[in-house]
C-alpha positions as protocol buffer text, in pm:
chain_id: "A"
residue {
  index: 1
  type: MET
  ca { x: 11132 y: -1988 z: -1993 }
}
residue {
  index: 2
  type: SER
  ca { x: 11178 y: -1652 z: -1826 }
}
residue {
  index: 3
  type: ASP
  ca { x: 11209 y: -1624 z: -1451 }
}
residue {
  index: 4
  type: PRO
  ca { x: 10874 y: -1488 z: -1318 }
}
residue {
  index: 5
  type: VAL
  ca { x: 11060 y: -1327 z: -1030 }
}
residue {
  index: 6
  type: SER
  ca { x: 11278 y: -1123 z: -1262 }
}
residue {
  index: 7
  type: ALA
  ca { x: 11008 y: -1042 z: -1518 }
}
residue {
  index: 8
  type: PRO
  ca { x: 10955 y: -663 z: -1554 }
}
residue {
  index: 9
  type: ARG
  ca { x: 10653 y: -527 z: -1371 }
}
residue {
  index: 10
  type: PRO
  ca { x: 10415 y: -279 z: -1532 }
}
residue {
  index: 11
  type: ALA
  ca { x: 10505 y: 78 z: -1445 }
}
residue {
  index: 12
  type: LYS
  ca { x: 10261 y: 252 z: -1211 }
}
residue {
  index: 13
  type: ALA
  ca { x: 10076 y: 544 z: -1356 }
}
residue {
  index: 14
  type: ALA
  ca { x: 10201 y: 879 z: -1230 }
}
residue {
  index: 15
  type: PRO
  ca { x: 9963 y: 1059 z: -993 }
}
residue {
  index: 16
  type: ASP
  ca { x: 9733 y: 1303 z: -1169 }
}
residue {
  index: 17
  type: ALA
  ca { x: 9847 y: 1635 z: -1022 }
}
residue {
  index: 18
  type: SER
  ca { x: 9566 y: 1831 z: -1185 }
}
residue {
  index: 19
  type: ARG
  ca { x: 9304 y: 1603 z: -1036 }
}
residue {
  index: 20
  type: ARG
  ca { x: 9465 y: 1627 z: -693 }
}
residue {
  index: 21
  type: SER
  ca { x: 9477 y: 2007 z: -722 }
}
residue {
  index: 22
  type: GLU
  ca { x: 9111 y: 2020 z: -821 }
}
residue {
  index: 23
  type: ARG
  ca { x: 9017 y: 1806 z: -521 }
}
residue {
  index: 24
  type: SER
  ca { x: 9213 y: 2040 z: -296 }
}
residue {
  index: 25
  type: ARG
  ca { x: 9050 y: 2349 z: -446 }
}
residue {
  index: 26
  type: ARG
  ca { x: 8706 y: 2199 z: -403 }
}
residue {
  index: 27
  type: ALA
  ca { x: 8782 y: 2110 z: -41 }
}
residue {
  index: 28
  type: ILE
  ca { x: 8908 y: 2464 z: 24 }
}
residue {
  index: 29
  type: PHE
  ca { x: 8601 y: 2622 z: -136 }
}
residue {
  index: 30
  type: ASP
  ca { x: 8365 y: 2400 z: 63 }
}
residue {
  index: 31
  type: ALA
  ca { x: 8553 y: 2468 z: 385 }
}
residue {
  index: 32
  type: ALA
  ca { x: 8557 y: 2845 z: 330 }
}
residue {
  index: 33
  type: LEU
  ca { x: 8185 y: 2863 z: 258 }
}
residue {
  index: 34
  type: ALA
  ca { x: 8099 y: 2639 z: 551 }
}
residue {
  index: 35
  type: LEU
  ca { x: 8309 y: 2838 z: 796 }
}
residue {
  index: 36
  type: VAL
  ca { x: 8186 y: 3181 z: 688 }
}
residue {
  index: 37
  type: SER
  ca { x: 7832 y: 3051 z: 721 }
}
residue {
  index: 38
  type: GLU
  ca { x: 7893 y: 2903 z: 1066 }
}
residue {
  index: 39
  type: THR
  ca { x: 8115 y: 3166 z: 1225 }
}
residue {
  index: 40
  type: GLY
  ca { x: 8090 y: 3476 z: 1008 }
}
residue {
  index: 41
  type: TYR
  ca { x: 8349 y: 3642 z: 789 }
}
residue {
  index: 42
  type: ALA
  ca { x: 8548 y: 3807 z: 1068 }
}
residue {
  index: 43
  type: LYS
  ca { x: 8612 y: 3480 z: 1252 }
}
residue {
  index: 44
  type: THR
  ca { x: 8693 y: 3281 z: 941 }
}
residue {
  index: 45
  type: THR
  ca { x: 9070 y: 3240 z: 902 }
}
residue {
  index: 46
  type: ILE
  ca { x: 9311 y: 3088 z: 655 }
}
residue {
  index: 47
  type: GLU
  ca { x: 9420 y: 2850 z: 931 }
}
residue {
  index: 48
  type: GLY
  ca { x: 9062 y: 2743 z: 991 }
}
residue {
  index: 49
  type: ILE
  ca { x: 8995 y: 2692 z: 621 }
}
residue {
  index: 50
  type: ALA
  ca { x: 9313 y: 2485 z: 585 }
}
residue {
  index: 51
  type: ALA
  ca { x: 9227 y: 2267 z: 884 }
}
residue {
  index: 52
  type: ARG
  ca { x: 8870 y: 2214 z: 765 }
}
residue {
  index: 53
  type: ALA
  ca { x: 8984 y: 2132 z: 411 }
}
residue {
  index: 54
  type: GLY
  ca { x: 9264 y: 1901 z: 525 }
}
residue {
  index: 55
  type: VAL
  ca { x: 9539 y: 2096 z: 348 }
}
residue {
  index: 56
  type: GLY
  ca { x: 9835 y: 2302 z: 461 }
}
residue {
  index: 57
  type: LYS
  ca { x: 9823 y: 2681 z: 485 }
}
residue {
  index: 58
  type: GLN
  ca { x: 10097 y: 2699 z: 223 }
}
residue {
  index: 59
  type: THR
  ca { x: 9864 y: 2529 z: -26 }
}
residue {
  index: 60
  type: ILE
  ca { x: 9609 y: 2805 z: 16 }
}
residue {
  index: 61
  type: TYR
  ca { x: 9867 y: 3085 z: 0 }
}
residue {
  index: 62
  type: ARG
  ca { x: 10009 y: 2930 z: -317 }
}
residue {
  index: 63
  type: TRP
  ca { x: 9679 y: 3005 z: -493 }
}
residue {
  index: 64
  type: TRP
  ca { x: 9532 y: 3301 z: -305 }
}
residue {
  index: 65
  type: PRO
  ca { x: 9689 y: 3604 z: -134 }
}
residue {
  index: 66
  type: SER
  ca { x: 9420 y: 3650 z: 132 }
}
residue {
  index: 67
  type: LYS
  ca { x: 9107 y: 3517 z: 299 }
}
residue {
  index: 68
  type: ALA
  ca { x: 8896 y: 3757 z: 94 }
}
residue {
  index: 69
  type: ALA
  ca { x: 9041 y: 3619 z: -229 }
}
residue {
  index: 70
  type: VAL
  ca { x: 8963 y: 3261 z: -123 }
}
residue {
  index: 71
  type: LEU
  ca { x: 8605 y: 3348 z: -37 }
}
residue {
  index: 72
  type: LEU
  ca { x: 8556 y: 3546 z: -355 }
}
residue {
  index: 73
  type: ASP
  ca { x: 8662 y: 3251 z: -569 }
}
residue {
  index: 74
  type: ALA
  ca { x: 8460 y: 3010 z: -353 }
}
residue {
  index: 75
  type: PHE
  ca { x: 8150 y: 3221 z: -393 }
}
residue {
  index: 76
  type: LEU
  ca { x: 8199 y: 3265 z: -768 }
}
residue {
  index: 77
  type: ASP
  ca { x: 8234 y: 2888 z: -795 }
}
residue {
  index: 78
  type: LEU
  ca { x: 7916 y: 2836 z: -593 }
}
residue {
  index: 79
  type: ALA
  ca { x: 7724 y: 3079 z: -815 }
}
residue {
  index: 80
  type: ALA
  ca { x: 7858 y: 2915 z: -1132 }
}
residue {
  index: 81
  type: ARG
  ca { x: 7751 y: 2570 z: -1014 }
}
residue {
  index: 82
  type: ALA
  ca { x: 7407 y: 2701 z: -925 }
}
residue {
  index: 83
  type: ASN
  ca { x: 7374 y: 2856 z: -1270 }
}
residue {
  index: 84
  type: GLU
  ca { x: 7488 y: 2536 z: -1439 }
}
residue {
  index: 85
  type: THR
  ca { x: 7220 y: 2345 z: -1249 }
}
residue {
  index: 86
  type: LEU
  ca { x: 6964 y: 2594 z: -1377 }
}
residue {
  index: 87
  type: SER
  ca { x: 7070 y: 2619 z: -1740 }
}
residue {
  index: 88
  type: GLY
  ca { x: 7360 y: 2385 z: -1810 }
}
residue {
  index: 89
  type: ASP
  ca { x: 7580 y: 2681 z: -1901 }
}
residue {
  index: 90
  type: ALA
  ca { x: 7769 y: 2886 z: -1646 }
}
residue {
  index: 91
  type: ASP
  ca { x: 7779 y: 3185 z: -1885 }
}
residue {
  index: 92
  type: SER
  ca { x: 7426 y: 3169 z: -2024 }
}
residue {
  index: 93
  type: GLU
  ca { x: 7211 y: 3476 z: -2078 }
}
residue {
  index: 94
  type: ILE
  ca { x: 6855 y: 3503 z: -1954 }
}
residue {
  index: 95
  type: PRO
  ca { x: 6646 y: 3301 z: -2200 }
}
residue {
  index: 96
  type: ASP
  ca { x: 6456 y: 3484 z: -2472 }
}
residue {
  index: 97
  type: THR
  ca { x: 6163 y: 3263 z: -2564 }
}
residue {
  index: 98
  type: GLY
  ca { x: 5953 y: 3553 z: -2688 }
}
residue {
  index: 99
  type: ASP
  ca { x: 5755 y: 3558 z: -2364 }
}
residue {
  index: 100
  type: LEU
  ca { x: 5922 y: 3820 z: -2144 }
}
residue {
  index: 101
  type: ALA
  ca { x: 5710 y: 3753 z: -1837 }
}
residue {
  index: 102
  type: ALA
  ca { x: 5774 y: 3379 z: -1851 }
}
residue {
  index: 103
  type: ASP
  ca { x: 6147 y: 3430 z: -1900 }
}
residue {
  index: 104
  type: LEU
  ca { x: 6177 y: 3665 z: -1603 }
}
residue {
  index: 105
  type: LYS
  ca { x: 5965 y: 3444 z: -1381 }
}
residue {
  index: 106
  type: HIS
  ca { x: 6186 y: 3147 z: -1468 }
}
residue {
  index: 107
  type: VAL
  ca { x: 6499 y: 3334 z: -1359 }
}
residue {
  index: 108
  type: LEU
  ca { x: 6350 y: 3494 z: -1048 }
}
residue {
  index: 109
  type: ARG
  ca { x: 6214 y: 3160 z: -932 }
}
residue {
  index: 110
  type: ALA
  ca { x: 6562 y: 3015 z: -969 }
}
residue {
  index: 111
  type: THR
  ca { x: 6695 y: 3306 z: -763 }
}
residue {
  index: 112
  type: VAL
  ca { x: 6441 y: 3226 z: -491 }
}
residue {
  index: 113
  type: ASP
  ca { x: 6561 y: 2866 z: -492 }
}
residue {
  index: 114
  type: GLU
  ca { x: 6923 y: 2980 z: -452 }
}
residue {
  index: 115
  type: LEU
  ca { x: 6852 y: 3228 z: -173 }
}
residue {
  index: 116
  type: THR
  ca { x: 6652 y: 2974 z: 24 }
}
residue {
  index: 117
  type: ASP
  ca { x: 6908 y: 2696 z: -22 }
}
residue {
  index: 118
  type: PRO
  ca { x: 7105 y: 2659 z: 307 }
}
residue {
  index: 119
  type: ALA
  ca { x: 7426 y: 2604 z: 112 }
}
residue {
  index: 120
  type: PHE
  ca { x: 7382 y: 2944 z: -51 }
}
residue {
  index: 121
  type: ASP
  ca { x: 7190 y: 3138 z: 214 }
}
residue {
  index: 122
  type: GLY
  ca { x: 7442 y: 3121 z: 498 }
}
residue {
  index: 123
  type: PRO
  ca { x: 7756 y: 3239 z: 319 }
}
residue {
  index: 124
  type: THR
  ca { x: 7562 y: 3498 z: 120 }
}
residue {
  index: 125
  type: ARG
  ca { x: 7427 y: 3658 z: 436 }
}
residue {
  index: 126
  type: ALA
  ca { x: 7767 y: 3652 z: 605 }
}
residue {
  index: 127
  type: LEU
  ca { x: 7939 y: 3814 z: 310 }
}
residue {
  index: 128
  type: ALA
  ca { x: 7661 y: 4068 z: 256 }
}
residue {
  index: 129
  type: ALA
  ca { x: 7688 y: 4171 z: 621 }
}
residue {
  index: 130
  type: GLU
  ca { x: 8066 y: 4200 z: 604 }
}
residue {
  index: 131
  type: GLY
  ca { x: 8040 y: 4402 z: 284 }
}
residue {
  index: 132
  type: VAL
  ca { x: 7845 y: 4667 z: 475 }
}
residue {
  index: 133
  type: VAL
  ca { x: 8127 y: 4725 z: 726 }
}
residue {
  index: 134
  type: ASP
  ca { x: 8410 y: 4657 z: 480 }
}
residue {
  index: 135
  type: PRO
  ca { x: 8335 y: 4870 z: 170 }
}
residue {
  index: 136
  type: GLU
  ca { x: 8637 y: 4737 z: -18 }
}
residue {
  index: 137
  type: LEU
  ca { x: 8525 y: 4378 z: 24 }
}
residue {
  index: 138
  type: GLY
  ca { x: 8168 y: 4472 z: -65 }
}
residue {
  index: 139
  type: ALA
  ca { x: 8285 y: 4646 z: -381 }
}
residue {
  index: 140
  type: ARG
  ca { x: 8493 y: 4344 z: -485 }
}
residue {
  index: 141
  type: PHE
  ca { x: 8202 y: 4105 z: -449 }
}
residue {
  index: 142
  type: THR
  ca { x: 7967 y: 4344 z: -628 }
}
residue {
  index: 143
  type: GLU
  ca { x: 8208 y: 4385 z: -919 }
}
residue {
  index: 144
  type: ALA
  ca { x: 8293 y: 4016 z: -953 }
}
residue {
  index: 145
  type: LEU
  ca { x: 7958 y: 3854 z: -881 }
}
residue {
  index: 146
  type: LEU
  ca { x: 7655 y: 4081 z: -854 }
}
residue {
  index: 147
  type: GLU
  ca { x: 7719 y: 4324 z: -1137 }
}
residue {
  index: 148
  type: PRO
  ca { x: 7772 y: 4056 z: -1407 }
}
residue {
  index: 149
  type: GLN
  ca { x: 7444 y: 3891 z: -1304 }
}
residue {
  index: 150
  type: LEU
  ca { x: 7260 y: 4223 z: -1315 }
}
residue {
  index: 151
  type: GLN
  ca { x: 7393 y: 4283 z: -1665 }
}
residue {
  index: 152
  type: TYR
  ca { x: 7219 y: 3964 z: -1781 }
}
residue {
  index: 153
  type: TYR
  ca { x: 6892 y: 4130 z: -1682 }
}
residue {
  index: 154
  type: VAL
  ca { x: 6990 y: 4460 z: -1843 }
}
residue {
  index: 155
  type: ARG
  ca { x: 7055 y: 4291 z: -2177 }
}
residue {
  index: 156
  type: ARG
  ca { x: 6723 y: 4104 z: -2160 }
}
residue {
  index: 157
  type: ILE
  ca { x: 6538 y: 4428 z: -2083 }
}
residue {
  index: 158
  type: ARG
  ca { x: 6706 y: 4605 z: -2374 }
}
residue {
  index: 159
  type: ALA
  ca { x: 6607 y: 4322 z: -2606 }
}
residue {
  index: 160
  type: ALA
  ca { x: 6249 y: 4358 z: -2483 }
}
residue {
  index: 161
  type: GLN
  ca { x: 6261 y: 4732 z: -2552 }
}
residue {
  index: 162
  type: THR
  ca { x: 6378 y: 4663 z: -2906 }
}
residue {
  index: 163
  type: LYS
  ca { x: 6078 y: 4433 z: -2955 }
}
residue {
  index: 164
  type: GLY
  ca { x: 5839 y: 4691 z: -2811 }
}
residue {
  index: 165
  type: ASP
  ca { x: 5757 y: 4495 z: -2495 }
}
residue {
  index: 166
  type: ILE
  ca { x: 5895 y: 4763 z: -2260 }
}
residue {
  index: 167
  type: ASP
  ca { x: 5880 y: 5140 z: -2277 }
}
residue {
  index: 168
  type: PRO
  ca { x: 6189 y: 5255 z: -2472 }
}
residue {
  index: 169
  type: ASP
  ca { x: 6233 y: 5553 z: -2238 }
}
residue {
  index: 170
  type: VAL
  ca { x: 6282 y: 5332 z: -1933 }
}
residue {
  index: 171
  type: ASP
  ca { x: 6633 y: 5305 z: -1791 }
}
residue {
  index: 172
  type: PRO
  ca { x: 6707 y: 4929 z: -1813 }
}
residue {
  index: 173
  type: ARG
  ca { x: 6905 y: 4935 z: -1489 }
}
residue {
  index: 174
  type: VAL
  ca { x: 6611 y: 5087 z: -1301 }
}
residue {
  index: 175
  type: ALA
  ca { x: 6383 y: 4825 z: -1456 }
}
residue {
  index: 176
  type: VAL
  ca { x: 6613 y: 4551 z: -1328 }
}
residue {
  index: 177
  type: GLU
  ca { x: 6610 y: 4696 z: -977 }
}
residue {
  index: 178
  type: LEU
  ca { x: 6230 y: 4691 z: -978 }
}
residue {
  index: 179
  type: LEU
  ca { x: 6255 y: 4315 z: -1027 }
}
residue {
  index: 180
  type: VAL
  ca { x: 6544 y: 4205 z: -807 }
}
residue {
  index: 181
  type: GLY
  ca { x: 6542 y: 4478 z: -544 }
}
residue {
  index: 182
  type: PRO
  ca { x: 6223 y: 4372 z: -363 }
}
residue {
  index: 183
  type: LEU
  ca { x: 6330 y: 4008 z: -382 }
}
residue {
  index: 184
  type: HIS
  ca { x: 6656 y: 4075 z: -202 }
}
residue {
  index: 185
  type: HIS
  ca { x: 6491 y: 4312 z: 44 }
}
residue {
  index: 186
  type: ARG
  ca { x: 6250 y: 4040 z: 156 }
}
residue {
  index: 187
  type: TRP
  ca { x: 6532 y: 3788 z: 172 }
}
residue {
  index: 188
  type: ILE
  ca { x: 6783 y: 3991 z: 369 }
}
residue {
  index: 189
  type: HIS
  ca { x: 6529 y: 4129 z: 618 }
}
residue {
  index: 190
  type: ARG
  ca { x: 6316 y: 3813 z: 639 }
}
residue {
  index: 191
  type: THR
  ca { x: 6003 y: 4027 z: 636 }
}
residue {
  index: 192
  type: LEU
  ca { x: 5787 y: 3757 z: 473 }
}
residue {
  index: 193
  type: PRO
  ca { x: 5844 y: 3416 z: 309 }
}
residue {
  index: 194
  type: LEU
  ca { x: 6042 y: 3415 z: -15 }
}
residue {
  index: 195
  type: THR
  ca { x: 5839 y: 3208 z: -261 }
}
residue {
  index: 196
  type: HIS
  ca { x: 5787 y: 3144 z: -630 }
}
residue {
  index: 197
  type: ALA
  ca { x: 5447 y: 3309 z: -602 }
}
residue {
  index: 198
  type: TYR
  ca { x: 5611 y: 3627 z: -474 }
}
residue {
  index: 199
  type: ALA
  ca { x: 5862 y: 3621 z: -761 }
}
residue {
  index: 200
  type: ASP
  ca { x: 5578 y: 3585 z: -1012 }
}
residue {
  index: 201
  type: THR
  ca { x: 5393 y: 3877 z: -854 }
}
residue {
  index: 202
  type: LEU
  ca { x: 5701 y: 4098 z: -879 }
}
residue {
  index: 203
  type: VAL
  ca { x: 5732 y: 4025 z: -1250 }
}
residue {
  index: 204
  type: ASP
  ca { x: 5363 y: 4093 z: -1317 }
}
residue {
  index: 205
  type: LEU
  ca { x: 5363 y: 4423 z: -1128 }
}
residue {
  index: 206
  type: ALA
  ca { x: 5697 y: 4542 z: -1268 }
}
residue {
  index: 207
  type: LEU
  ca { x: 5600 y: 4469 z: -1627 }
}
residue {
  index: 208
  type: ARG
  ca { x: 5271 y: 4650 z: -1580 }
}
residue {
  index: 209
  type: GLY
  ca { x: 5465 y: 4962 z: -1488 }
}
residue {
  index: 210
  type: LEU
  ca { x: 5727 y: 4913 z: -1759 }
}
residue {
  index: 211
  type: ALA
  ca { x: 5481 y: 4861 z: -2045 }
}
residue {
  index: 212
  type: PRO
  ca { x: 5506 y: 5097 z: -2343 }
}
residue {
  index: 213
  type: ARG
  ca { x: 5303 y: 5417 z: -2307 }
}
residue {
  index: 214
  type: SER
  ca { x: 5057 y: 5514 z: -2577 }
}
residue {
  index: 215
  type: ARG
  ca { x: 5166 y: 5832 z: -2751 }
}
residue {
  index: 216
  type: THR
  ca { x: 4927 y: 6100 z: -2856 }
}
residue {
  index: 217
  type: VAL
  ca { x: 4992 y: 6286 z: -3178 }
}
């Protein structure tokens, strides 16, 4: 009979470094977004993010060169999660069900939900404000986040033009701005409540103006 004291013990599983890193990244993202919402971009620091996330500054600097880089990635992650909640696919296009008005209303309503969500509203306002006084930061966020989202709309508008649902002479980018511009204007200036009903109205009015024109021979 073997001695139970000397019997070999099962080896402990090695810590999952990738899982630990992902937890740290998530904590850093959450901390960065919370701080920029609470104190503004200018007062948010790497030290503050590290303390809030419970990690060392060196951990943050290992992955990002600056505060702006941390916040950019945090915001991209937030937008991706919001899009996954909406469609289940972080890289999905605007749906094309054959009903242009319904498709656009679906997406604009989801945008309303994002902009009125406290988790999204605070950091978005802080970063939008900072982008006004810091053109370089504003340009980086526009290039990385806003422009790719606007291109989803552009592609959907072009598809609608191909099907004859929108005037072929319309600039797709201008058409997109007719849809999203008023929505963001009302949100950023808080002129009136941002609602699904307002989003639906924008789509109806925009499509009325974008409809194909009858051509006389």
